[in-house]
Structure formats: C-alpha cells, structure tokens
C-alpha positions in Angstrom: 16.9 -69.9 0.3 17.0 -72.1 -3.0 15.2 -74.9 -3.6 17.0 -78.0 -3.7 17.8 -81.5 -5.0 17.2 -82.5 -1.4 14.2 -80.5 -1.2 12.4 -81.9 -3.8 12.7 -85.5 -3.1 11.5 -84.4 0.3 8.3 -83.7 -1.4 8.3 -86.3 -4.0 8.8 -88.9 -1.0 6.0 -87.5 1.6 3.6 -86.8 -1.4 4.4 -90.7 -2.6 3.5 -91.6 1.4 0.8 -90.1 1.6 -0.3 -91.6 -1.8 0.2 -94.9 -0.3 -1.5 -94.4 2.6 -4.4 -93.4 1.1 -4.7 -96.3 -1.7 -4.4 -98.9 1.0 -6.7 -97.1 3.6 -9.8 -95.9 1.6 -12.6 -97.8 0.2 -13.7 -95.5 -2.3 -12.9 -96.4 -5.9 -12.2 -92.9 -6.3 -10.6 -92.2 -3.7 -8.0 -94.6 -4.4 -7.4 -94.2 -8.0 -6.9 -90.0 -6.6 -4.3 -91.4 -4.6 -2.7 -93.9 -7.4 -2.7 -90.4 -9.3 -0.6 -88.2 -6.2 1.0 -91.5 -5.9 2.3 -91.0 -9.8 2.5 -87.8 -9.5 5.4 -88.2 -6.8 7.5 -90.0 -9.9 6.9 -87.4 -11.7 8.3 -84.8 -9.3 11.7 -87.1 -9.1 12.3 -87.3 -12.9 12.4 -83.8 -13.0 14.3 -83.1 -10.3 16.7 -85.8 -11.2 17.1 -84.8 -14.2 17.4 -81.2 -13.7 20.2 -81.0 -10.8 22.2 -84.4 -11.9 22.2 -83.5 -16.4 21.1 -80.5 -16.5 21.6 -80.2 -20.6 20.0 -83.4 -20.8 16.0 -82.9 -20.8 15.6 -86.8 -20.4 13.6 -86.7 -17.3 11.5 -84.1 -18.3 10.4 -86.3 -21.7 10.0 -89.3 -19.3 8.0 -87.3 -16.9 5.9 -86.0 -19.9 5.3 -89.6 -21.5 4.4 -90.8 -17.7 1.5 -88.1 -17.8 -0.1 -89.2 -21.0 0.1 -93.0 -19.5 -1.6 -92.2 -16.5 -4.5 -90.6 -18.1 -4.9 -93.0 -20.0 -5.1 -95.1 -16.8 -7.2 -92.6 -15.2 -9.8 -92.8 -18.1 -10.0 -96.5 -17.8 -9.8 -96.1 -14.2 -12.8 -94.2 -14.0 -15.2 -96.2 -17.2 -14.4 -99.1 -14.7 -15.8 -97.4 -11.8 -18.8 -95.9 -13.8 -19.0 -100.3 -14.8 -19.2 -101.1 -11.5 -21.2 -98.5 -10.3 -24.2 -99.3 -12.7 -23.9 -102.7 -11.6 -24.0 -102.7 -7.9 -24.7 -99.0 -7.5 -21.7 -98.2 -5.3 -18.6 -97.6 -6.0 -17.1 -98.9 -2.6 -14.4 -101.9 -3.3 -15.3 -103.7 -0.5 -18.7 -104.5 -1.7 -17.3 -105.8 -5.0 -15.9 -108.7 -4.6 -15.9 -110.8 -7.6 -16.7 -109.0 -11.2 -19.3 -110.9 -13.4 -20.9 -110.2 -16.8 
C-alpha cells in the first residue's frame, strides 16, 4: 500500500492534536516546549506533503519547511534559555509557580 496525501495529512493532524493537548495540559515548561516542537513538526509534514503531491516539480514546501526548522531551532534555544533563567531564580520550572517575572 502506498502512502498517499491523506495518510500524511492524518498523521500531521494527529501530531498537531497531541502537541496541542500537551501544551495545554502540562505544567512543566520543558514539556510545553516539547509539545510546541511537536506542533511545529506537524506543520512541516503538511508543508512537505502538500508540496510533494500538489506541485511535485516545485520545491517551495521543502524550502518553507527548512526555514521553519531554522526558526524553530532558534525558538527552542531562546525557550530553554528562559527556562534556565526561571529555574535559577525560582528553583522550579513549573508554570504555575511562575506567576510574574520580576528583575
């Protein structure tokens, strides 16, 4: 059985749903960041799948996916730096414990 566009779109929808559930239900900042990455990967799957099946000659979807991965890597670097700063000041990465950020 060949993998078609529908299979890839369903996979991306499932990954995005799992990531959304994880981002909304978790209290740990690291888990929320991982869930956001899962959602970004679902978007990348959609970009590549739609580009492959709708315009196979053009590589626009792949280029956008690579650009999205670069932005996502920068976002994770910044997010982990913020989590480390919060941990150093509060000794916890639980999002409920961080109600306001003061200098």
